[in-house]
ROZA-71884 format. One record per residue (C-alpha): residue number from 0; x, y, z. Coordinates in steps of 0.02 Angstrom, whole numbers. Layout:
% ROZA-71884
+-----+--------+--------+--------+
! seq !      x !      y !      z !
+-----+--------+--------+--------+
! NUM !      X !      Y !      Z !
...
+-----+--------+--------+--------+
% end
This chain:
% ROZA-71884
+-----+--------+--------+--------+
! seq !      x !      y !      z !
+-----+--------+--------+--------+
!   0 !    982 !   -648 !  -1246 !
!   1 !    871 !   -690 !  -1095 !
!   2 !    756 !   -545 !  -1140 !
!   3 !    735 !   -609 !  -1318 !
!   4 !    696 !   -785 !  -1257 !
!   5 !    569 !   -714 !  -1133 !
!   6 !    494 !   -610 !  -1274 !
!   7 !    467 !   -765 !  -1381 !
!   8 !    388 !   -858 !  -1234 !
!   9 !    269 !   -714 !  -1197 !
!  10 !    219 !   -698 !  -1380 !
!  11 !    183 !   -885 !  -1389 !
!  12 !     76 !   -879 !  -1231 !
!  13 !    -18 !   -727 !  -1297 !
!  14 !    -54 !   -801 !  -1468 !
!  15 !   -233 !   -857 !  -1427 !
!  16 !   -276 !   -682 !  -1364 !
!  17 !   -202 !   -576 !  -1503 !
!  18 !   -320 !   -455 !  -1588 !
!  19 !   -308 !   -286 !  -1673 !
!  20 !   -289 !   -192 !  -1507 !
!  21 !   -122 !   -279 !  -1474 !
!  22 !    -65 !   -249 !  -1652 !
!  23 !    -95 !    -62 !  -1631 !
!  24 !     51 !    -50 !  -1509 !
!  25 !    214 !    -13 !  -1598 !
!  26 !    329 !   -137 !  -1511 !
!  27 !    466 !   -102 !  -1640 !
!  28 !    504 !     60 !  -1547 !
!  29 !    505 !    -18 !  -1375 !
!  30 !    662 !    -87 !  -1297 !
!  31 !    641 !   -275 !  -1272 !
!  32 !    630 !   -265 !  -1080 !
!  33 !    489 !   -136 !  -1092 !
!  34 !    400 !   -239 !  -1225 !
!  35 !    414 !   -393 !  -1113 !
!  36 !    337 !   -299 !   -967 !
!  37 !    196 !   -241 !  -1081 !
!  38 !    167 !   -418 !  -1148 !
!  39 !    172 !   -491 !   -972 !
!  40 !     40 !   -365 !   -915 !
!  41 !    -70 !   -414 !  -1064 !
!  42 !    -50 !   -597 !  -1021 !
!  43 !    -93 !   -564 !   -838 !
!  44 !   -251 !   -471 !   -893 !
!  45 !   -305 !   -605 !  -1016 !
!  46 !   -279 !   -748 !   -895 !
!  47 !   -352 !   -663 !   -741 !
!  48 !   -508 !   -743 !   -667 !
!  49 !   -666 !   -639 !   -646 !
!  50 !   -722 !   -654 !   -466 !
!  51 !   -823 !   -556 !   -339 !
!  52 !   -698 !   -446 !   -249 !
!  53 !   -744 !   -527 !    -83 !
!  54 !   -680 !   -692 !   -154 !
!  55 !   -508 !   -618 !   -187 !
!  56 !   -474 !   -652 !     -2 !
!  57 !   -439 !   -813 !     91 !
!  58 !   -558 !   -839 !    175 !
!  59 !   -685 !   -740 !     76 !
!  60 !   -708 !   -564 !    145 !
!  61 !   -883 !   -541 !    212 !
!  62 !   -946 !   -400 !    320 !
!  63 !  -1067 !   -412 !    465 !
!  64 !  -1231 !   -322 !    439 !
!  65 !  -1206 !   -139 !    482 !
!  66 !  -1357 !   -140 !    599 !
!  67 !  -1268 !   -264 !    713 !
!  68 !  -1118 !   -151 !    743 !
!  69 !  -1093 !    -15 !    873 !
!  70 !  -1011 !    146 !    814 !
!  71 !   -841 !     90 !    882 !
!  72 !   -857 !    -83 !    804 !
!  73 !   -909 !     -4 !    640 !
!  74 !   -760 !    114 !    637 !
!  75 !   -637 !    -28 !    677 !
!  76 !   -714 !   -147 !    551 !
!  77 !   -717 !    -11 !    417 !
!  78 !   -533 !     31 !    445 !
!  79 !   -487 !   -155 !    440 !
!  80 !   -585 !   -180 !    280 !
!  81 !   -508 !    -30 !    192 !
!  82 !   -335 !    -94 !    241 !
!  83 !   -375 !   -268 !    175 !
!  84 !   -439 !   -196 !     12 !
!  85 !   -279 !    -95 !     -5 !
!  86 !   -175 !   -253 !     23 !
!  87 !   -258 !   -320 !   -136 !
!  88 !   -219 !   -155 !   -226 !
!  89 !   -397 !    -91 !   -216 !
!  90 !   -399 !     96 !   -187 !
!  91 !   -556 !    190 !   -137 !
!  92 !   -584 !    367 !   -200 !
!  93 !   -718 !    497 !   -170 !
!  94 !   -773 !    430 !     -1 !
!  95 !   -781 !    591 !     98 !
!  96 !   -963 !    628 !     63 !
!  97 !  -1010 !    462 !    144 !
!  98 !  -1025 !    430 !    330 !
!  99 !   -934 !    279 !    400 !
! 100 !  -1098 !    184 !    401 !
! 101 !  -1136 !    230 !    220 !
! 102 !   -960 !    184 !    162 !
! 103 !   -967 !     18 !    254 !
! 104 !  -1134 !    -21 !    171 !
! 105 !  -1065 !     28 !      0 !
! 106 !   -917 !    -89 !     23 !
! 107 !  -1027 !   -232 !     82 !
! 108 !  -1166 !   -208 !    -46 !
! 109 !  -1072 !   -151 !   -202 !
! 110 !   -884 !   -172 !   -193 !
! 111 !   -866 !   -345 !   -116 !
! 112 !  -1002 !   -415 !   -231 !
! 113 !   -933 !   -334 !   -389 !
! 114 !   -861 !   -460 !   -512 !
! 115 !   -692 !   -396 !   -571 !
! 116 !   -537 !   -467 !   -653 !
! 117 !   -413 !   -515 !   -518 !
! 118 !   -256 !   -464 !   -611 !
! 119 !   -102 !   -526 !   -520 !
! 120 !     28 !   -409 !   -591 !
! 121 !    146 !   -292 !   -497 !
! 122 !     84 !   -114 !   -494 !
! 123 !    -92 !   -158 !   -550 !
! 124 !   -220 !    -58 !   -451 !
! 125 !   -409 !    -65 !   -453 !
! 126 !   -475 !    109 !   -412 !
! 127 !   -654 !    113 !   -349 !
! 128 !   -741 !    282 !   -364 !
! 129 !   -871 !    288 !   -226 !
! 130 !   -977 !    410 !   -323 !
! 131 !  -1055 !    404 !   -495 !
! 132 !  -1020 !    574 !   -574 !
! 133 !  -1163 !    552 !   -696 !
! 134 !  -1296 !    495 !   -573 !
! 135 !  -1246 !    613 !   -432 !
! 136 !  -1178 !    766 !   -519 !
! 137 !  -1225 !    882 !   -377 !
! 138 !  -1119 !    789 !   -248 !
! 139 !   -975 !    769 !   -370 !
! 140 !   -977 !    954 !   -414 !
! 141 !   -993 !   1007 !   -233 !
! 142 !   -851 !    902 !   -160 !
! 143 !   -738 !    828 !   -293 !
! 144 !   -739 !    921 !   -460 !
! 145 !   -588 !   1028 !   -501 !
! 146 !   -610 !   1207 !   -558 !
! 147 !   -580 !   1151 !   -737 !
! 148 !   -712 !   1015 !   -723 !
! 149 !   -835 !   1139 !   -648 !
! 150 !   -803 !   1261 !   -790 !
! 151 !   -831 !   1124 !   -920 !
! 152 !   -992 !   1071 !   -833 !
! 153 !  -1052 !   1251 !   -834 !
! 154 !  -1015 !   1267 !  -1022 !
! 155 !  -1121 !   1113 !  -1061 !
! 156 !  -1260 !   1152 !   -937 !
! 157 !  -1300 !   1333 !   -972 !
! 158 !  -1437 !   1399 !   -859 !
! 159 !  -1421 !   1263 !   -727 !
! 160 !  -1366 !   1310 !   -553 !
! 161 !  -1203 !   1236 !   -495 !
! 162 !  -1184 !   1194 !   -311 !
! 163 !  -1048 !   1289 !   -219 !
! 164 !   -883 !   1202 !   -186 !
! 165 !   -877 !   1146 !     -5 !
! 166 !   -771 !   1033 !    102 !
! 167 !   -839 !    856 !    117 !
! 168 !   -920 !    815 !    284 !
! 169 !   -817 !    657 !    320 !
! 170 !   -633 !    689 !    281 !
! 171 !   -530 !    529 !    276 !
! 172 !   -348 !    482 !    254 !
! 173 !   -358 !    324 !    149 !
! 174 !   -211 !    222 !     88 !
! 175 !   -155 !    265 !    -88 !
+-----+--------+--------+--------+
% end
């Protein structure tokens, strides 16, 4: 009975946001607890504020200019920042082609300034790919593409040279 009451509450709260995308989900086949979880995730998405990622933190997360940091300070600050991002369920991927200095700059310049929905819902993760496959195909193919992705690229790019697969220069163990 509690699940049915919760279902009615969620549907009422979602009413202003309903559109055809929600109606495409066949909730008739879902058990009520699963449907409630789905509806709660929709509500969390719809009501989430859009903020620069740096403002997701209290106080706001700001990084010192990279030029002001020694190599040891840079490494410590980078590790701290990656851990803080992970605490907010922000996962970094494809970082191993970047030096610590380059990754730190990418976080400061792009990630912390990026305006994203701050969805407060269990299990929600924001994955940040630190490479643009389209703009930097050579790096992606060299370090990150799977064999299947390389084969597909080769099929669509007949006559173009593909870089050899190599290990990235800056291996990292990042939280996942």
